[in-house]
C-alpha positions, 0 to 999 in steps of 0.5 A: 510093867509100870507106866513112867509117870512124868515128873516137873523138875524145874520151878514154876514161873507164874506171870503177875497177871496170872497171880493177880487173877488167882489171888482174885478167885481166891478171895472168893473161897476166903469169903466162902469160909467166913461166911461158913464159919458163921453157919449163913448160907454160901451165896451162889456168886461165891460158888461159881466164883469158887468153879471159875477158881478150879478152871483156872487152877486146872489150866495153870497146872494142866489138870483136867477131867479123867475120860470115859470112852474118849470123852472128858467126863464133868463127873470123873475126878482130875488128871493130869493132862498128859497121863489121860488116856486118848 
C-alpha cells in the first residue's frame, strides 16, 4: 500500500520579521548571480550567507536532510520532516 503524503491546505502566514530575514539572506543570492554573470570568483562570505539561507528556508518550511540509519546525513537530499524515517 502506498504511503499517504501529507498536504498543506492552508496559506502560509509569514511574519514581518521572517520576511525581513528571508529578504536579507536572499540578497546574497542576488549578489552571487551578479558576480557570476561577470565570471568573477564568488566571495566566501556570500557562500556562507547562501548556506544560512538554506537553513532558514528549511526551518521555515519544515525540510531536513534525509536520515540514514536513524541519523540525519549532511550529504543526503532534503525531505519533509514529517516524512523522514525515524
